[in-house]
C-alpha positions as CSV (number, residue, x, y, z in Angstrom):
1,X,0.0,0.0,0.0
2,X,1.0,3.6,-0.4
3,X,1.8,5.7,2.6
4,X,-1.1,6.1,5.0
5,X,-3.5,4.3,2.6
6,X,-6.8,3.3,4.2
7,X,-8.1,-0.2,3.7
8,X,-11.4,-1.4,2.5
9,X,-12.7,-5.0,2.6
10,X,-9.9,-7.2,1.3
11,X,-10.2,-9.6,-1.7
12,X,-10.4,-13.3,-0.5
13,X,-7.0,-14.7,0.1
14,X,-5.3,-11.4,1.0
15,X,-3.6,-11.1,4.4
16,X,-5.9,-8.6,6.3
17,X,-5.0,-8.8,10.0
18,X,-2.2,-9.7,12.4
19,X,-2.9,-10.6,16.1
20,X,-0.8,-11.8,19.0
21,X,-1.8,-13.9,22.1
22,X,0.4,-13.3,25.1
23,X,0.6,-14.1,28.8
24,X,0.9,-10.5,30.1
25,X,-1.3,-8.1,28.1
26,X,-0.3,-5.0,30.0
27,X,3.5,-5.4,29.6
28,X,3.1,-6.4,25.9
29,X,1.0,-3.3,25.3
30,X,3.7,-1.1,26.8
31,X,6.4,-2.8,24.7
32,X,4.7,-2.2,21.4
33,X,3.5,1.3,22.4
34,X,7.2,2.2,22.9
35,X,8.4,0.4,19.8
36,X,5.6,1.5,17.3
37,X,3.7,4.3,19.0
38,X,0.6,2.2,19.3
39,X,-2.4,3.2,21.3
40,X,-5.2,0.8,22.3
41,X,-8.9,0.3,22.6
42,X,-10.8,-2.6,24.1
43,X,-11.7,-5.5,21.7
44,X,-14.6,-8.0,21.8
45,X,-15.3,-9.3,25.2
46,X,-16.2,-12.9,24.3
47,X,-12.6,-13.6,23.6
48,X,-11.3,-12.6,27.0
49,X,-8.9,-9.7,27.5
50,X,-8.1,-8.2,24.1
51,X,-7.2,-4.8,22.6
52,X,-7.0,-3.3,19.2
53,X,-3.8,-1.5,18.5
54,X,-4.3,1.9,16.8
55,X,-2.1,4.4,14.9
56,X,-3.8,7.8,14.4
57,X,-7.1,6.3,15.5
58,X,-6.9,3.5,12.8
59,X,-6.7,-0.2,13.7
60,X,-3.5,-1.9,12.7
61,X,-3.3,-5.1,14.8
62,X,-4.7,-7.0,17.8
63,X,-3.3,-8.3,21.1
64,X,-5.0,-10.7,23.4
65,X,-4.2,-12.4,26.7
66,X,-4.3,-16.2,27.1
67,X,-6.1,-17.8,30.1
68,X,-3.7,-18.4,33.0
69,X,-3.8,-22.2,32.5
70,X,-2.9,-22.0,28.8
71,X,0.8,-22.3,28.0
72,X,0.8,-22.0,24.2
73,X,3.7,-20.6,22.1
74,X,3.5,-16.8,21.8
75,X,3.5,-15.9,18.1
76,X,2.0,-13.4,15.7
77,X,-0.8,-14.9,13.6
78,X,-1.6,-13.8,10.0
79,X,-5.3,-13.7,9.1
80,X,-6.5,-14.2,5.5
81,X,-9.6,-12.5,4.2
82,X,-12.5,-14.7,3.1
83,X,-16.1,-14.0,2.0
84,X,-17.3,-17.2,3.8
85,X,-15.3,-18.5,6.8
86,X,-17.2,-21.8,6.9
87,X,-16.5,-22.6,3.3
88,X,-12.9,-21.6,3.7
89,X,-12.6,-23.8,6.8
90,X,-14.0,-26.8,4.9
91,X,-11.4,-26.1,2.1
92,X,-8.7,-26.2,4.7
93,X,-9.8,-29.6,6.0
94,X,-10.2,-31.1,2.5
95,X,-6.7,-29.9,1.5
96,X,-5.0,-31.6,4.5
97,X,-5.0,-28.7,7.0
98,X,-6.6,-28.5,10.4
99,X,-9.2,-26.2,11.9
100,X,-8.4,-25.7,15.5
101,X,-10.9,-23.0,16.5
102,X,-14.2,-22.0,14.9
103,X,-15.5,-20.8,12.6
104,X,-17.3,-18.6,15.2
105,X,-18.7,-15.1,15.4
106,X,-16.6,-12.2,16.7
107,X,-19.6,-10.2,17.8
108,X,-20.6,-7.7,15.0
109,X,-17.0,-7.5,13.8
110,X,-17.0,-10.6,11.6
111,X,-16.5,-14.3,11.7
112,X,-13.2,-16.1,12.3
113,X,-11.4,-19.4,12.5
114,X,-7.9,-20.5,13.5
115,X,-6.3,-23.1,11.2
116,X,-3.0,-24.7,10.4
117,X,-1.6,-25.9,7.0
118,X,-0.5,-29.5,6.4
119,X,3.0,-28.8,7.9
120,X,1.6,-27.1,11.0
121,X,1.9,-23.4,10.3
122,X,-0.9,-21.5,12.1
123,X,-3.0,-18.9,10.3
124,X,-6.4,-17.3,10.7
125,X,-9.5,-16.8,8.5
126,X,-11.4,-13.5,8.7
127,X,-14.9,-12.9,7.2
128,X,-15.3,-9.2,7.7
129,X,-18.5,-7.5,8.8
130,X,-18.0,-4.3,10.7
131,X,-14.3,-4.7,11.0
132,X,-12.3,-5.2,7.7
133,X,-9.0,-5.8,9.4
134,X,-5.8,-3.6,9.3
135,X,-6.9,-0.1,8.2
136,X,-3.5,1.5,7.7
137,X,-0.3,0.5,6.1
138,X,3.0,1.9,4.7
139,X,3.9,3.9,7.8
140,X,6.0,3.1,11.0
141,X,4.3,0.5,13.1
142,X,2.0,-1.1,10.5
143,X,2.1,-4.6,9.0
144,X,3.3,-4.6,5.4
145,X,4.0,-8.2,4.4
146,X,3.4,-11.8,5.4
147,X,5.8,-14.6,4.8
148,X,5.5,-18.3,5.6
149,X,8.8,-19.9,6.9
150,X,8.5,-23.7,6.4
151,X,10.6,-26.7,5.4
152,X,9.9,-26.6,1.7
153,X,7.4,-24.9,-0.6
154,X,6.1,-27.8,-2.7
155,X,3.4,-29.2,-0.4
156,X,2.2,-26.0,1.2
157,X,2.3,-24.0,-2.0
158,X,-0.4,-26.2,-3.5
159,X,-2.4,-26.0,-0.2
160,X,-2.6,-22.2,-0.3
161,X,-3.4,-22.2,-4.0
162,X,-6.4,-24.5,-3.4
163,X,-7.7,-22.9,-0.3
164,X,-7.3,-19.2,-1.3
165,X,-6.9,-19.2,-5.0
166,X,-3.4,-18.0,-4.9
167,X,-1.1,-18.4,-7.9
168,X,2.2,-19.7,-6.5
169,X,5.2,-18.5,-8.6
170,X,8.6,-20.1,-8.0
171,X,11.4,-17.5,-7.9
172,X,15.1,-17.8,-7.5
173,X,15.2,-14.1,-6.5
174,X,12.6,-12.4,-4.4
175,X,11.0,-9.6,-6.5
176,X,11.8,-6.1,-5.3
177,X,8.1,-5.3,-5.1
178,X,7.2,-8.2,-3.0
179,X,9.1,-9.6,0.0
180,X,11.2,-7.5,2.3
181,X,13.8,-10.3,2.7
182,X,17.5,-10.5,2.3
183,X,18.6,-11.3,-1.3
184,X,18.4,-15.1,-1.7
185,X,20.9,-17.4,-3.4
186,X,20.3,-18.9,-6.8
187,X,18.9,-22.1,-5.3
188,X,16.6,-20.3,-2.9
189,X,13.3,-22.1,-2.3
190,X,10.9,-19.3,-2.5
191,X,7.3,-18.8,-3.8
192,X,5.5,-15.6,-4.3
193,X,1.7,-15.9,-3.8
194,X,-0.2,-13.8,-6.3
195,X,-3.9,-12.8,-6.5
196,X,-4.8,-11.3,-9.9
197,X,-1.1,-11.0,-10.7
198,X,-0.4,-9.0,-7.5
199,X,2.0,-10.3,-4.8
200,X,0.1,-10.7,-1.5
201,X,2.4,-13.0,0.5
202,X,5.3,-15.5,0.1
203,X,6.4,-19.0,1.1
204,X,10.1,-19.4,2.1
205,X,11.4,-22.9,2.2
206,X,14.4,-23.2,4.6
207,X,14.8,-26.9,4.8
208,X,16.8,-28.0,7.9
209,X,17.4,-24.4,8.8
210,X,13.9,-24.2,10.3
211,X,14.1,-23.3,14.0
212,X,13.5,-26.4,16.1
213,X,11.8,-24.4,18.8
214,X,9.3,-22.9,16.4
215,X,8.4,-25.1,13.4
216,X,6.7,-23.7,10.3
217,X,5.2,-20.3,11.0
218,X,3.9,-17.2,9.3
219,X,6.1,-14.1,9.9
220,X,4.6,-10.6,10.1
221,X,6.8,-7.8,8.7
222,X,6.2,-4.3,10.3
223,X,7.3,-1.1,8.7
224,X,9.8,1.1,10.6
225,X,11.5,4.4,9.9
226,X,14.9,3.1,10.8
227,X,15.6,-0.6,11.1
228,X,18.9,-0.2,13.1
229,X,17.3,2.2,15.6
230,X,14.2,0.0,16.0
231,X,16.3,-3.2,16.6
232,X,18.3,-1.3,19.2
233,X,15.1,-0.2,20.8
234,X,13.8,-3.7,20.9
235,X,16.9,-4.7,22.9
236,X,16.5,-1.8,25.3
237,X,12.9,-2.7,25.9
238,X,13.7,-6.2,26.9
239,X,13.3,-8.0,23.6
240,X,16.1,-9.6,21.6
241,X,17.6,-9.3,18.1
242,X,17.3,-12.6,16.3
243,X,18.9,-11.5,13.1
244,X,20.7,-8.1,13.1
245,X,19.7,-5.4,10.6
246,X,20.9,-6.2,7.1
247,X,20.3,-5.0,3.6
248,X,17.2,-6.5,1.9
249,X,15.7,-6.1,-1.6
250,X,13.1,-3.6,-0.4
251,X,14.8,-2.0,2.5
252,X,16.9,-2.7,5.5
253,X,15.4,-5.5,7.6
254,X,15.9,-7.1,11.0
255,X,14.3,-10.0,12.8
256,X,13.5,-9.5,16.4
257,X,11.5,-11.1,19.3
258,X,9.4,-9.3,21.9
259,X,9.9,-9.9,25.6
260,X,7.5,-12.9,25.5
261,X,9.3,-14.4,22.6
262,X,7.0,-13.5,19.7
263,X,9.2,-13.2,16.5
264,X,8.5,-10.4,14.0
265,X,10.5,-8.7,11.2
266,X,11.2,-4.9,11.0
267,X,11.6,-3.5,7.5
268,X,12.8,0.0,6.8
269,X,10.6,1.4,4.1
270,X,12.1,3.5,1.3
271,X,10.6,5.5,-1.5
272,X,9.7,3.3,-4.5
273,X,10.4,0.0,-2.7
274,X,7.0,-1.5,-3.6
275,X,4.8,-0.9,-0.5
């Protein structure tokens, strides 16, 4: 999206929302407020403690708190837009994936489900009603890209094609207009997922380099004004730098983890870099 572009209802198969479930909501709110300048408003009550993160009054992401007896991994979840969450959930099952939660109503906001692909990467479905998802992109603190990190692209590429109608294009170099990742080698296992010819997400096969403590996962990339400064701030705020800032095809990029261990990427946006 262009700078400060406002979102309408997304085409089915487009990443439309990112949310995080944590153990300590208050401390996580403070971390991201300091890192991204987020403010917060309460979210839907049926899902327990939950807030919507705002920039300039516009929704950009969500953060919820797990029940005290739940000890699930803390991770950002990418949600894909759908016109019918029930039909999409059935497609997930029929293509070898799993539906762990839902589909269920999120009040008047919409209808949702939590799923995983055949290799175990978790993602969400979002059927928008009053809430279309992230409403601002292209500025500091907003999600700008989603990339699946998995063992290999062959199986899951077909899964996302069948479930969401993506066209999966194999590339040996990530296109400058698509993924904010470091320049890959010639044998890089990388798919760009297209809708109507437009890149919307990517699948990155890393083979045995997949972190043993995480497994396959969707990575959310957030825009920052200065990747080096943002990575240093993460460290000062109690997070850690997983991969130091380095030059990528669409801007300088770093991989970091928040104090509860949720991993995210920070990409420094530049004029004409494709977002």
